[in-house]
LODO-515503 format. One record per residue (C-alpha): residue number from 1; residue in one letter; x, y, z. Coordinates in steps of 0.02 Angstrom, whole numbers, always signed. Layout:
! LODO-515503
   seq   type       c1       c2       c3
   NUM      a        X        Y        Z
...
! end
This chain:
! LODO-515503
   seq   type       c1       c2       c3
     1      m       +0       +0       +0
     2      k     +140     +117      +48
     3      n     +234      +80     -115
     4      s      +78     +118     -218
     5      l      +59     +286     -133
     6      i     +240     +331     -170
     7      h     +218     +280     -351
     8      f      +61     +387     -366
     9      k     +153     +540     -298
    10      k     +292     +517     -426
    11      i     +167     +507     -569
    12      l      +79     +663     -503
    13      a     +243     +760     -492
    14      v     +289     +712     -670
    15      g     +117     +767     -730
    16      v     +134     +935     -645
    17      l     +304     +962     -724
    18      i     +236     +919     -895
    19      l      +89    +1038     -871
    20      v     +205    +1179     -817
    21      g     +315    +1147     -969
    22      i     +165    +1158    -1085
    23      i     +110    +1323    -1007
    24      l     +285    +1397    -1021
    25      a     +299    +1342    -1202
    26      f     +132    +1424    -1240
    27      v     +185    +1586    -1156
    28      i     +350    +1589    -1251
    29      l     +261    +1561    -1416
    30      r     +139    +1703    -1377
    31      i     +282    +1821    -1335
    32      e     +373    +1778    -1495
    33      k     +216    +1801    -1596
    34      t     +174    +1972    -1523
    35      t     +351    +2041    -1536
    36      v     +375    +2010    -1722
    37      n     +423    +2179    -1798
    38      h     +430    +2222    -1982
    39      p     +524    +2386    -1985
    40      h     +520    +2410    -2173
    41      e     +342    +2375    -2229
    42      h     +177    +2457    -2185
    43      t       +7    +2373    -2184
    44      h     -161    +2444    -2140
    45      g     -285    +2395    -2006
    46      d     -457    +2321    -2020
    47      t     -612    +2420    -2063
    48      l     -747    +2487    -1952
    49      h     -919    +2409    -1971
    50      q     -859    +2293    -2110
    51      e     -794    +2116    -2096
    52      e     -627    +2076    -2177
    53      e     -518    +1923    -2166
    54      d     -345    +1974    -2114
    55      g     -266    +1840    -2224
    56      s      -91    +1770    -2212
    57      r      +61    +1882    -2196
    58      g     +222    +1865    -2292
    59      p     +401    +1883    -2230
    60      h     +396    +2071    -2267
    61      g     +237    +2099    -2168
    62      g     +125    +2115    -2321
    63      r      -33    +2022    -2369
    64      l       +7    +1850    -2442
    65      l     -100    +1797    -2591
    66      s      -83    +1614    -2643
    67      d     -135    +1508    -2792
    68      t      -65    +1331    -2778
    69      d     +124    +1351    -2767
    70      f     +130    +1529    -2837
    71      q     +112    +1675    -2716
    72      i     +132    +1862    -2709
    73      e     +157    +1968    -2555
    74      i      +82    +2143    -2575
    75      a     +110    +2287    -2454
    76      v      +92    +2476    -2448
    77      y     +259    +2556    -2410
    78      e     +259    +2737    -2351
    79      r     +402    +2768    -2232
    80      g     +477    +2937    -2274
    81      i     +415    +2931    -2455
    82      p     +244    +2942    -2541
    83      p     +148    +2779    -2516
    84      h     +164    +2646    -2651
    85      f     +139    +2459    -2674
    86      r     +283    +2338    -2658
    87      v     +249    +2163    -2722
    88      y     +362    +2013    -2691
    89      p     +328    +1860    -2804
    90      l     +360    +1685    -2731
    91      y     +355    +1506    -2791
    92      k     +349    +1367    -2661
    93      g     +406    +1496    -2534
    94      h     +558    +1552    -2632
    95      a     +583    +1721    -2715
    96      v     +545    +1736    -2900
    97      d     +632    +1855    -3021
    98      p     +510    +2004    -3017
    99      g     +559    +2052    -3195
   100      k     +473    +1896    -3259
   101      v     +306    +1935    -3176
   102      k     +176    +2046    -3258
   103      l      +60    +2124    -3132
   104      i      -93    +2239    -3136
   105      v     -189    +2296    -2981
   106      e     -359    +2382    -2986
   107      l     -420    +2481    -2837
   108      y     -608    +2508    -2824
   109      r     -649    +2655    -2711
   110      l     -811    +2725    -2645
   111      g     -896    +2840    -2769
   112      g     -855    +2730    -2920
   113      r     -674    +2782    -2943
   114      v     -557    +2646    -3007
   115      d     -367    +2662    -2999
   116      v     -272    +2549    -3119
   117      i      -96    +2518    -3054
   118      q      +49    +2462    -3164
   119      f     +214    +2398    -3092
   120      q     +398    +2402    -3133
   121      e     +543    +2299    -3069
   122      e     +646    +2373    -2928
   123      g     +772    +2259    -2847
   124      e     +689    +2108    -2768
   125      y     +511    +2173    -2788
   126      l     +390    +2256    -2907
   127      r     +350    +2438    -2868
   128      s     +189    +2526    -2917
   129      e     +210    +2665    -3045
   130      k      +78    +2770    -2957
   131      i      +68    +2839    -2783
   132      i      -67    +2751    -2683
   133      e     -174    +2897    -2632
   134      e     -261    +2910    -2465
   135      p     -374    +2844    -2402
   136      h     -303    +2669    -2417
   137      s     -477    +2596    -2415
   138      f     -535    +2501    -2568
   139      d     -582    +2335    -2648
   140      v     -431    +2260    -2735
   141      k     -418    +2153    -2891
   142      v     -249    +2079    -2933
   143      v     -202    +1999    -3099
   144      a      -29    +1918    -3118
   145      e      +54    +1823    -3261
   146      w     +206    +1712    -3237
   147      e     +278    +1579    -3351
   148      g     +122    +1576    -3459
   149      n       +1    +1558    -3315
   150      s     -126    +1687    -3255
   151      y     -173    +1713    -3073
   152      r     -315    +1817    -3001
   153      w     -354    +1872    -2824
   154      e     -479    +1988    -2742
   155      y     -481    +2059    -2568
   156      s     -542    +2213    -2474
   157      q     -446    +2338    -2371
   158      r     -546    +2455    -2261
   159      e     -500    +2600    -2148
   160      g     -578    +2758    -2082
   161      r     -757    +2711    -2124
   162      v     -913    +2736    -2022
   163      v    -1083    +2672    -2074
   164      l    -1236    +2772    -2019
   165      s    -1416    +2735    -2058
   166      p    -1524    +2883    -2112
   167      e    -1605    +2883    -1941
   168      a    -1437    +2879    -1851
   169      l    -1377    +3021    -1963
   170      r    -1527    +3128    -1917
   171      n    -1507    +3093    -1732
   172      s    -1320    +3133    -1734
   173      g    -1346    +3312    -1790
   174      i    -1213    +3293    -1924
   175      i    -1232    +3423    -2062
   176      v    -1175    +3378    -2238
   177      e    -1116    +3505    -2367
   178      t    -1045    +3495    -2543
   179      a     -865    +3535    -2587
   180      g     -841    +3664    -2723
   181      p     -773    +3837    -2766
   182      v     -759    +3959    -2620
   183      q     -692    +4133    -2588
   184      i     -537    +4126    -2478
   185      r     -487    +4279    -2380
   186      s     -308    +4275    -2319
   187      t     -303    +4386    -2166
   188      r     -202    +4447    -2019
   189      v     -285    +4500    -1857
   190      f     -217    +4643    -1753
   191      p     -272    +4736    -1596
   192      g     -342    +4910    -1617
   193      e     -424    +5054    -1525
   194      i     -557    +5179    -1578
   195      k     -489    +5356    -1581
   196      l     -561    +5527    -1621
   197      n     -543    +5581    -1802
   198      a     -407    +5709    -1771
   199      d     -451    +5797    -1934
   200      k     -623    +5837    -1862
   201      v     -582    +5895    -1685
   202      v     -584    +6081    -1643
   203      h     -524    +6166    -1485
   204      v     -639    +6316    -1466
   205      v     -551    +6473    -1401
   206      p     -635    +6644    -1384
   207      r     -493    +6743    -1467
   208      v     -539    +6890    -1354
   209      s     -537    +6909    -1167
   210      g     -696    +6937    -1068
   211      v     -816    +6879     -935
   212      v     -933    +6732     -968
   213      v    -1115    +6786     -956
   214      e    -1204    +6639    -1039
   215      v    -1163    +6455    -1075
   216      y    -1282    +6356    -1184
   217      k    -1191    +6191    -1212
   218      n    -1131    +6054    -1096
   219      l    -1032    +5891    -1113
   220      g    -1109    +5772    -1238
   221      d    -1222    +5902    -1318
   222      a    -1239    +5902    -1506
   223      v    -1213    +6068    -1593
   224      r    -1248    +6132    -1767
   225      h    -1136    +6240    -1873
   226      g    -1157    +6423    -1823
   227      e    -1252    +6384    -1662
   228      v    -1212    +6496    -1512
   229      m    -1120    +6398    -1377
   230      a    -1079    +6537    -1253
   231      v    -1081    +6726    -1234
   232      l     -944    +6840    -1166
   233      d     -948    +7019    -1106
   234      s     -789    +7086    -1188
   235      r     -718    +7263    -1177
   236      e     -609    +7222    -1327
   237      i     -762    +7183    -1432
   238      a     -847    +7343    -1374
   239      e     -694    +7444    -1426
   240      l     -686    +7361    -1596
   241      r     -869    +7391    -1629
   242      s     -853    +7572    -1576
   243      e     -701    +7592    -1686
   244      y     -796    +7512    -1831
   245      r     -943    +7630    -1805
   246      a     -827    +7781    -1798
   247      s     -734    +7723    -1952
   248      v     -894    +7707    -2049
   249      k     -952    +7881    -1997
   250      w     -783    +7958    -2032
   251      l     -775    +7877    -2203
   252      e     -946    +7948    -2245
   253      l     -885    +8124    -2199
   254      v     -722    +8106    -2293
   255      q     -813    +8041    -2447
   256      a     -930    +8191    -2445
   257      n     -785    +8311    -2426
   258      f     -689    +8227    -2566
   259      q     -836    +8237    -2683
   260      r     -854    +8424    -2645
   261      k     -667    +8458    -2669
   262      e     -666    +8359    -2831
   263      r     -814    +8458    -2899
   264      l     -734    +8625    -2854
   265      w     -568    +8574    -2928
   266      r     -649    +8521    -3091
   267      q     -739    +8689    -3095
   268      r     -569    +8771    -3066
   269      i     -634    +8855    -2909
   270      s     -516    +8770    -2785
   271      p     -334    +8725    -2812
   272      e     -278    +8548    -2858
   273      r     -182    +8535    -2695
   274      e     -344    +8534    -2593
   275      y     -417    +8402    -2708
   276      l     -264    +8290    -2687
   277      e     -265    +8311    -2499
   278      s     -449    +8261    -2489
   279      r     -414    +8109    -2597
   280      q     -271    +8058    -2481
   281      e     -384    +8080    -2330
   282      l     -517    +7970    -2413
   283      a     -390    +7831    -2444
   284      e     -334    +7836    -2263
   285      a     -514    +7825    -2201
   286      e     -547    +7674    -2313
   287      i     -391    +7587    -2248
   288      r     -441    +7621    -2069
   289      l     -614    +7545    -2099
   290      q     -540    +7394    -2188
   291      e     -423    +7360    -2041
   292      v     -559    +7360    -1910
   293      t     -675    +7262    -2024
   294      q     -543    +7126    -2046
   295      k     -519    +7113    -1858
   296      l     -705    +7087    -1830
   297      l     -721    +6961    -1971
   298      t     -575    +6864    -1898
   299      l     -668    +6854    -1732
   300      g     -815    +6769    -1817
   301      f     -927    +6915    -1862
   302      s    -1013    +6912    -2030
   303      q    -1028    +7059    -2147
   304      d    -1213    +7065    -2106
   305      d    -1167    +7082    -1921
   306      l    -1052    +7226    -1962
   307      n    -1182    +7315    -2066
   308      l    -1296    +7322    -1913
   309      i    -1167    +7400    -1797
   310      p    -1196    +7581    -1846
   311      e    -1381    +7558    -1811
   312      k    -1357    +7489    -1634
   313      i    -1357    +7656    -1548
   314      g    -1367    +7632    -1359
   315      e    -1356    +7441    -1370
   316      n    -1227    +7336    -1279
   317      l    -1078    +7329    -1396
   318      s     -977    +7214    -1281
   319      r    -1085    +7058    -1310
   320      y     -982    +6925    -1400
   321      e    -1062    +6761    -1456
   322      i     -953    +6606    -1475
   323      r    -1022    +6498    -1614
   324      a     -988    +6318    -1671
   325      l     -879    +6304    -1825
   326      f     -959    +6139    -1883
   327      d    -1085    +6006    -1834
   328      g    -1017    +5901    -1692
   329      t    -1024    +5848    -1510
   330      v     -953    +5934    -1357
   331      i     -822    +5815    -1286
   332      e     -738    +5939    -1167
   333      k     -800    +6095    -1075
   334      h     -694    +6217     -975
   335      i     -807    +6368     -953
   336      t     -931    +6428     -822
   337      v    -1041    +6582     -803
   338      g     -952    +6726     -716
   339      e     -779    +6663     -758
   340      a     -653    +6784     -831
   341      i     -561    +6701     -974
   342      g     -417    +6749    -1085
   343      e     -413    +6755    -1273
   344      n     -321    +6586    -1286
   345      a     -426    +6491    -1158
   346      d     -475    +6315    -1215
   347      i     -660    +6330    -1170
   348      f     -736    +6189    -1275
   349      v     -674    +6039    -1375
   350      l     -792    +5998    -1517
   351      a     -780    +5835    -1615
   352      d     -871    +5771    -1768
   353      l     -904    +5589    -1720
   354      s     -988    +5541    -1883
   355      t     -820    +5462    -1926
   356      v     -686    +5394    -1810
   357      w     -512    +5325    -1827
   358      v     -460    +5148    -1786
   359      e     -280    +5147    -1729
   360      v     -207    +4977    -1775
   361      t      -54    +4898    -1694
   362      i      +39    +4809    -1836
   363      y     +176    +4687    -1787
   364      a     +342    +4709    -1874
   365      r     +340    +4531    -1943
   366      d     +177    +4569    -2036
   367      l     +233    +4728    -2122
   368      k     +285    +4627    -2274
   369      v     +103    +4581    -2313
   370      v       +6    +4729    -2241
   371      r      -11    +4875    -2363
   372      i     -103    +5041    -2373
   373      g     -266    +5020    -2469
   374      q     -307    +4845    -2407
   375      d     -483    +4810    -2348
   376      v     -511    +4774    -2164
   377      v     -649    +4712    -2049
   378      v     -661    +4799    -1880
   379      r     -746    +4702    -1740
   380      s     -795    +4735    -1560
   381      d     -837    +4575    -1468
   382      i     -890    +4675    -1315
   383      v    -1021    +4778    -1406
   384      g    -1056    +4644    -1536
   385      i    -1033    +4751    -1691
   386      e     -923    +4750    -1845
   387      t     -893    +4859    -1997
   388      e     -781    +4868    -2149
   389      g     -652    +4998    -2196
   390      t     -487    +5028    -2284
   391      l     -312    +5044    -2215
   392      t     -267    +5225    -2255
   393      y     -104    +5249    -2161
   394      i      +45    +5150    -2096
   395      a     +176    +5241    -1994
   396      p     +348    +5246    -2077
   397      l     +434    +5205    -1911
   398      v     +428    +5053    -1796
   399      g     +421    +5089    -1610
   400      e     +583    +5054    -1519
   401      q     +497    +4982    -1367
   402      t     +345    +4897    -1445
   403      r     +424    +4843    -1611
   404      t     +259    +4883    -1694
   405      a     +198    +5011    -1820
   406      r      +37    +5111    -1808
   407      g      -94    +5094    -1942
   408      r     -254    +5191    -1967
   409      v     -427    +5152    -2031
   410      v     -567    +5280    -2050
   411      i     -741    +5208    -2018
   412      q     -916    +5278    -2022
   413      n     -999    +5307    -1854
   414      t    -1169    +5381    -1896
   415      e    -1254    +5285    -1755
   416      g    -1121    +5329    -1628
   417      l    -1086    +5148    -1578
   418      w     -898    +5160    -1609
   419      r     -847    +5259    -1456
   420      p     -668    +5324    -1440
   421      g     -572    +5219    -1314
   422      l     -657    +5057    -1366
   423      f     -537    +4911    -1396
   424      v     -567    +4815    -1557
   425      t     -490    +4683    -1669
   426      v     -442    +4727    -1847
   427      e     -438    +4591    -1979
   428      v     -332    +4647    -2126
   429      i     -374    +4559    -2289
   430      y     -210    +4549    -2384
   431      e     -269    +4425    -2515
   432      e     -439    +4370    -2579
   433      v     -453    +4235    -2712
   434      r     -582    +4112    -2774
   435      v     -515    +3933    -2765
   436      p     -585    +3784    -2863
   437      v     -614    +3674    -2710
   438      g     -638    +3722    -2528
   439      v     -716    +3649    -2372
   440      s     -784    +3724    -2213
   441      a     -651    +3753    -2080
   442      d     -770    +3675    -1953
   443      a     -764    +3510    -2047
   444      i     -576    +3481    -2028
   445      q     -530    +3338    -1912
   446      t     -360    +3264    -1873
   447      l     -326    +3077    -1876
   448      d     -152    +3002    -1859
   449      n      -75    +3174    -1886
   450      h     -172    +3196    -2049
   451      s     -298    +3336    -2073
   452      g     -451    +3289    -2172
   453      v     -639    +3273    -2184
   454      f     -767    +3133    -2183
   455      v     -834    +3112    -2360
   456      k    -1010    +3041    -2376
   457      y    -1054    +2899    -2495
   458      d    -1235    +2847    -2469
   459      n    -1238    +2787    -2288
   460      v    -1047    +2774    -2270
   461      f     -931    +2912    -2208
   462      e     -749    +2887    -2255
   463      f     -606    +2992    -2186
   464      h     -505    +3075    -2325
   465      p     -338    +3155    -2281
   466      l     -324    +3321    -2373
   467      e     -185    +3425    -2443
   468      l     -232    +3599    -2384
   469      g     -187    +3769    -2453
   470      r     -243    +3943    -2405
   471      r     -368    +3965    -2267
   472      s     -483    +4094    -2192
   473      e     -588    +4096    -2036
   474      a     -730    +4006    -2126
   475      w     -651    +3909    -2270
   476      v     -498    +3804    -2313
   477      e     -431    +3777    -2488
   478      v     -412    +3593    -2538
   479      l     -270    +3552    -2658
   480      d     -299    +3365    -2657
   481      g     -408    +3236    -2569
   482      i     -585    +3285    -2617
   483      s     -667    +3330    -2782
   484      p     -797    +3464    -2822
   485      g     -971    +3399    -2795
   486      e     -925    +3272    -2661
   487      q    -1020    +3284    -2498
   488      y     -934    +3292    -2329
   489      a     -980    +3306    -2146
   490      v     -968    +3482    -2074
   491      r    -1054    +3510    -1908
   492      n    -1030    +3376    -1774
   493      s     -905    +3279    -1880
   494      f     -809    +3246    -1718
   495      i     -940    +3111    -1685
   496      l     -872    +3011    -1831
   497      k     -695    +3032    -1768
   498      a     -747    +2973    -1595
   499      d     -833    +2821    -1672
   500      l     -674    +2776    -1765
   501      g     -571    +2797    -1607
   502      k     -683    +2679    -1509
   503      a     -672    +2547    -1645
   504      g     -485    +2565    -1674
   505      a     -515    +2578    -1860
   506      v     -377    +2696    -1911
   507      h     -206    +2639    -1965
   508      e      -35    +2692    -1907
   509      h      +61    +2811    -2021
! end
């Protein structure tokens, strides 16, 4: 009995050792299988929502297609160069001279496009004469001829595809648009600030000294051209008016005397000397009147005002009305009733706010593309308004501290919404062209470091990497990857990207 027990324990120990050996062998085989690395060839992953047999793999990591003893290994190679097919012919597992194999591959893509690929010998393999364009998702037909025999294979390679039913498409909120010609605006965006139009700002000064007796305008008031803003009591004005009145009266007397002297001289009653003296006196009186007239006109009096002065007997000649020189708004006021002011006092600042300046800060690096005369769009995100204008000025100097140049845009401000001091953004349009194919900027997604869009074919969305050109805020030019008339997902296209990410249906580039 004891011997039987010992024998049983030995058998059990041997069995355990055998079992452990089997497990270790299995683990080793798994490790070897998962660590196989093909550093030179590139193959693509399976498709999303479509079944595909992975098939056998050849020694170069490509798909192995077999027909009896003849085989070809086909792979997409794209490491550091544009992607192309490399095909290795084999017979009974041994390499065949690729120069003796004639090969044609047809790629059937969504949308009905068929790419016919010819091959040429290159070393130990056949290389496709065409670049294999993205996406690398297609049905493949292969026809090979070798030593008088023909061989045919078919297989499918899928990547970057998502299938959505019409109901699922509606529920997703995905918006589909059609690729085609678009207007691309190449722009630069700069900070700016609304400023007063310095060409339409006036500092109102009285030009005579006096005491303020009336003030009719306050800050923010609108004024019309010629409207009275304030009134002074000015001794200087009273003296000028009195002098004007006296000059007018004196001229009248001198004119009468001259006419009398001239008549007597022509009648040879008085000597010529008296006539000449009266004429000289008349000229001096006219000059005196002209001088005082010019002084009053310079102070803002009209000729009609002057014509009334001789009639204002007993009236206050010291009243001086300060009038607006143009339509505008009072933006500064430095005057009060009873205040004595000098002739150069800055009593009002009047601005025409129907137009304002936008002072633009232009970075030195952008001066090579920003030019006078370019159209701009001025925006205020705070107020929620925008308008268009033209760049009318760029300073010839760059600031030593800021390393920027000042630009200027004049914009209309009839509604008064563009208030001086408001910060804005200025989008300078330095190029505007119509391109043959463009897509919405919102549609661009990035997969495996490739920018592209999801193109719609019936109920299938397929990711197409794009070669992009110029871009604006709304549109992106497409140089390659989508054709005019093809539909693509715009709004909520990130849903398709997320679906691909969950399914692991994108390949490694």
